VEXVEX-29063 format. One record per residue (C-alpha): residue in one letter; y, z, x. Coordinates in steps of 0.1 Angstrom, whole numbers, plus 5000, padded with zeros to 4 digits. Example, Ala and Ser with C-alpha at 12.3 -4.5 7.8 and 13.67 -1.06 7.14 Angstrom:
% VEXVEX-29063
   domar      y      z      x
       a   4955   5078   5123
       s   4989   5071   5137
% end
This chain:
% VEXVEX-29063
   domar      y      z      x
       m   5345   4915   5080
       p   5343   4912   5042
       t   5336   4943   5022
       r   5311   4945   4993
       e   5339   4941   4968
       e   5351   4910   4987
       s   5317   4894   4986
       a   5291   4899   4959
       l   5267   4883   4985
       p   5269   4906   5016
       w   5242   4886   5034
       v   5263   4854   5036
       d   5298   4847   5047
       v   5324   4846   5018
       a   5332   4810   5025
       a   5296   4800   5024
       d   5287   4772   4999
       f   5267   4787   4969
       s   5246   4755   4968
       v   5235   4760   5004
       v   5222   4795   4996
       l   5207   4783   4964
       d   5189   4755   4984
       e   5175   4780   5009
       l   5161   4802   4981
       n   5146   4771   4963
       t   5129   4761   4996
       t   5115   4795   5001
       l   5102   4797   4964
       k   5086   4763   4968
       s   5068   4775   4999
       i   5056   4806   4980
       e   5044   4784   4951
       a   5025   4763   4976
       v   5008   4792   4993
       l   4999   4808   4960
       d   4987   4774   4947
       v   5001   4779   4912
       d   4978   4753   4896
       d   4947   4771   4910
       l   4963   4804   4899
       r   4966   4792   4863
       q   4930   4779   4864
       e   4916   4812   4877
       i   4935   4831   4850
       s   4921   4809   4823
       d   4885   4814   4837
       l   4890   4851   4839
       e   4904   4853   4803
       q   4873   4835   4790
       q   4851   4860   4809
       a   4872   4890   4796
       a   4866   4877   4761
       a   4828   4880   4764
       p   4813   4905   4739
       d   4791   4921   4765
       l   4819   4925   4791
       w   4818   4963   4791
       n   4781   4967   4795
       d   4789   4968   4832
       v   4820   4991   4832
       e   4826   4989   4869
       a   4825   4951   4869
       a   4846   4949   4837
       q   4873   4971   4853
       a   4874   4949   4884
       l   4877   4918   4863
       t   4904   4931   4841
       s   4923   4945   4871
       r   4923   4911   4889
       l   4933   4893   4857
       s   4962   4916   4852
       f   4973   4912   4888
       l   4971   4874   4887
       q   4989   4873   4854
       g   5017   4894   4868
       t   5020   4872   4900
       l   5022   4840   4879
       r   5047   4856   4856
       r   5070   4866   4886
       v   5068   4831   4901
       e   5077   4815   4867
       e   5105   4839   4860
       l   5120   4833   4895
       r   5119   4795   4890
       s   5136   4799   4856
       r   5162   4823   4870
       l   5171   4799   4899
       d   5175   4770   4875
       d   5196   4791   4852
       v   5219   4804   4879
       a   5224   4770   4893
       l   5236   4757   4859
       m   5257   4787   4852
       h   5275   4784   4885
       e   5281   4747   4880
       m   5296   4753   4845
       a   5317   4782   4858
       a   5330   4762   4887
       e   5341   4734   4865
       e   5359   4758   4841
       g   5375   4779   4869
       d   5358   4811   4855
       d   5360   4836   4884
       d   5342   4863   4865
       t   5312   4842   4858
       l   5312   4829   4894
       a   5310   4864   4907
       e   5283   4872   4882
       t   5262   4842   4895
       e   5266   4854   4931
       r   5252   4889   4920
       e   5224   4873   4902
       l   5215   4852   4933
       d   5217   4884   4954
       s   5191   4899   4930
       i   5169   4868   4931
       r   5170   4869   4969
       s   5155   4905   4970
       v   5127   4896   4946
       i   5118   4864   4965
       d   5118   4884   4998
       e   5094   4908   4982
       l   5071   4881   4969
       e   5072   4863   5002
       v   5057   4893   5019
       r   5028   4891   4995
       t   5020   4857   5008
       l   5015   4872   5043
       l   4985   4891   5031
       n   4958   4867   5040
       g   4935   4888   5061
       e   4897   4890   5054
       y   4900   4922   5033
       d   4937   4922   5023
       a   4929   4913   4987
       r   4908   4945   4983
       e   4917   4978   4967
       a   4924   5006   4991
       l   4908   5039   5001
       v   4934   5062   5017
       t   4925   5093   5037
       i   4951   5118   5049
       r   4943   5145   5074
       s   4964   5173   5089
       e   4966   5172   5126
       a   4985   5192   5152
       g   5010   5217   5138
       g   4991   5244   5119
       v   5002   5253   5085
       d   5032   5229   5088
       a   5008   5200   5094
       a   4987   5209   5064
       d   5019   5211   5043
       f   5030   5177   5057
       a   4997   5161   5048
       e   5002   5172   5012
       m   5036   5158   5013
       l   5023   5124   5025
       m   4996   5124   4998
       r   5022   5129   4972
       m   5044   5102   4988
       y   5016   5076   4984
       l   5007   5087   4949
       r   5043   5085   4939
       w   5046   5050   4954
       a   5016   5040   4934
       e   5031   5056   4903
       r   5065   5037   4907
       h   5046   5004   4907
       k   5023   5015   4879
       y   4991   5012   4902
       p   4962   5032   4890
       t   4948   5058   4915
       e   4918   5081   4916
       v   4916   5112   4938
       y   4881   5116   4952
       d   4883   5147   4973
       v   4909   5173   4984
       s   4901   5199   5009
       y   4928   5227   5006
       a   4941   5247   5036
       e   4941   5285   5035
       e   4979   5292   5035
       a   4994   5260   5022
       g   4989   5223   5020
       i   4957   5203   5026
       k   4932   5197   5054
       s   4924   5163   5041
       a   4923   5142   5010
       t   4908   5109   5000
       f   4920   5087   4971
       a   4918   5052   4959
       v   4946   5027   4949
       k   4929   5005   4924
       v   4949   4972   4925
       p   4943   4939   4942
       y   4959   4937   4977
       a   4964   4975   4979
       y   4945   4974   5012
       g   4965   4946   5028
       t   4997   4963   5016
       l   4989   4999   5027
       s   4970   4991   5059
       v   5003   4989   5078
       e   5007   5027   5069
       q   4976   5036   5090
       g   4984   5058   5120
       t   4999   5092   5129
       h   5030   5104   5110
       r   5053   5129   5126
       l   5076   5155   5108
       v   5104   5175   5124
       r   5120   5202   5103
       i   5129   5239   5101
       s   5096   5254   5092
       p   5095   5271   5059
       f   5065   5292   5071
       d   5083   5306   5102
       n   5101   5339   5097
       q   5124   5331   5125
       g   5135   5297   5110
       r   5126   5278   5141
       r   5123   5239   5142
       q   5087   5227   5140
       t   5070   5194   5148
       s   5038   5186   5130
       f   5015   5156   5126
       a   4993   5141   5100
       g   4970   5111   5102
       v   4967   5083   5076
       e   4935   5061   5074
       v   4934   5031   5051
       l   4901   5013   5042
       p   4892   4983   5021
       v   4870   4991   4991
       v   4835   4978   4995
       e   4824   4950   4971
       q   4789   4940   4962
       t   4792   4909   4984
       d   4797   4930   5015
       h   4760   4939   5017
       v   4766   4973   5034
       e   4732   4987   5028
       i   4724   5022   5040
       p   4686   5032   5042
       e   4680   5065   5023
       n   4665   5080   5055
       e   4699   5076   5073
       i   4718   5097   5048
       r   4718   5135   5044
       v   4732   5148   5011
       d   4743   5184   5006
       v   4756   5198   4973
       f   4781   5226   4970
       r   4805   5242   4946
       s   4839   5226   4943
       s   4869   5246   4958
       g   4906   5246   4950
       p   4924   5242   4917
       g   4902   5228   4889
       g   4892   5230   4853
       q   4868   5254   4835
       s   4836   5239   4847
       v   4847   5223   4881
       n   4841   5254   4901
       t   4810   5268   4883
       t   4784   5243   4892
       d   4770   5228   4924
       s   4785   5193   4915
       a   4804   5185   4947
       v   4786   5163   4972
       r   4788   5160   5010
       m   4772   5129   5025
       t   4765   5125   5061
       h   4755   5092   5078
       i   4731   5104   5105
       p   4733   5075   5130
       t   4771   5076   5132
       g   4779   5111   5122
       i   4804   5100   5095
       v   4808   5127   5068
       v   4824   5121   5034
       s   4826   5143   5004
       c   4836   5141   4967
       q   4843   5168   4942
       n   4866   5151   4918
       e   4840   5146   4890
       k   4821   5172   4871
       s   4788   5153   4874
       q   4769   5155   4907
       i   4756   5119   4900
       q   4792   5107   4897
       n   4803   5124   4929
       r   4773   5111   4948
       a   4781   5075   4936
       a   4819   5080   4947
       a   4809   5095   4981
       l   4785   5066   4987
       r   4814   5040   4980
       v   4836   5059   5005
       l   4808   5060   5031
       q   4802   5022   5027
       a   4838   5016   5032
       r   4839   5035   5064
       l   4808   5018   5077
       l   4823   4984   5068
       v   4853   4992   5089
       v   4831   5004   5118
       r   4812   4970   5116
       q   4845   4952   5116
       q   4858   4972   5146
       e   4827   4965   5165
       q   4831   4927   5158
       k   4867   4929   5169
       a   4858   4948   5201
       e   4833   4921   5209
       m   4860   4894   5204
       d   4886   4914   5225
       a   4860   4917   5253
       l   4855   4879   5253
       k   4893   4874   5254
       g   4899   4902   5278
       e   4924   4919   5255
       g   4929   4954   5242
       s   4944   4966   5210
       s   4982   4962   5206
       w   4984   4989   5179
       g   5000   5022   5189
       n   4987   5053   5170
       q   5020   5071   5163
       m   5039   5050   5138
       r   5066   5069   5119
       s   5089   5099   5123
       y   5103   5120   5095
       v   5132   5141   5108
       l   5147   5167   5084
       h   5166   5187   5110
       p   5190   5186   5129
       y   5197   5153   5110
       q   5181   5133   5082
       m   5162   5102   5093
       v   5129   5084   5087
       k   5122   5058   5113
       d   5092   5034   5119
       l   5085   5033   5157
       r   5071   4998   5155
       t   5095   4979   5133
       e   5126   5000   5138
       q   5130   5002   5100
       e   5148   5034   5091
       s   5163   5053   5063
       g   5188   5081   5061
       n   5173   5093   5028
       p   5141   5112   5036
       g   5140   5127   5001
       d   5136   5093   4985
       v   5111   5081   5011
       l   5089   5112   5006
       d   5092   5106   4968
       g   5075   5072   4972
       g   5104   5050   4982
       i   5085   5033   5011
       d   5086   4996   5000
       a   5111   4986   5027
       f   5089   5003   5054
       i   5058   4986   5041
       e   5074   4951   5039
       a   5088   4955   5075
       g   5053   4966   5087
       i   5036   4935   5071
       r   5062   4912   5087
       w   5058   4930   5120
       r   5020   4927   5119
       r   5022   4890   5112
       q   5045   4886   5143
       q   5019   4906   5164
       e   4991   4884   5152
       a   5010   4851   5158
       p   4998   4832   5188
       a   5022   4832   5218
       a   5042   4800   5221
% end
């Protein structure tokens, strides 16, 4: 079995023809270019650039932010595809010249470059799998502590930090809408938005129950504790969704914000709790100093939850017609810190022996495996 030193490309046999690997990547990239429809992508970017240049763009701040966010995302996608095409062409030429000259150092360098290109193409290929109805939306993430007492509340806060660090690593903007702090440590629940296109499609595979096993830092006897936290991921509602909520179906309560805050956060009744009377869904927001801003944010979260309820009802009707149940299990990932170090996804079998990196936001491999797994689950049986 070749070692890493013996092969700069550990995913192929040492004797494999470089051109074969290059052809495989070229074929994959062509498929990605076709799915993304690069010509249409360029046209949409051009149209958005014209709209972004309008002098009255920022008269509607929310619409302007949505437009500039999509423009930035599409420009980044196009740039990545074009850079990959250029890198593939360059590495092919470099390898051909090095082979003619018998330059072993350069040949090894081209193999390392091809390895690097492969990882980027794999990542981009996952993006083409996000074609669900709401996958292109921004995401609303809610984390709740479940069984496990204070350890569960602490674990919920760890998960919140994990997702915010993941977003930070990718330079994705986020906004925390509400945090309900537990009495001793950690949080009871938190809701935040990840404001980038395809955040919902990407993070939706993280939904479910997460399980932590460790020596409890809150147990004087140093016993091992298992605790649980739930992750819910919703698509952000857009104006085209028509999720209208009659005023008489909403009860709004105002209260004083709790937990850490600035000078004026905890001194006025600016926090808002909104209850949808027909369904009993309750949301709250205390991030902003203004009651009006908190009310608007709470309404957006409530609309997102009602949109998902509507989607679930439609799916249940389809499942009833097909005589099928849901194939999704609730418990989806375990984080074991004692007696060994391991994070393992119970659906995809993806695992990592470095929980510290995972809890610091290093979850890309788990997300990519989850997206591929979901596509396999959705594929019709042969």
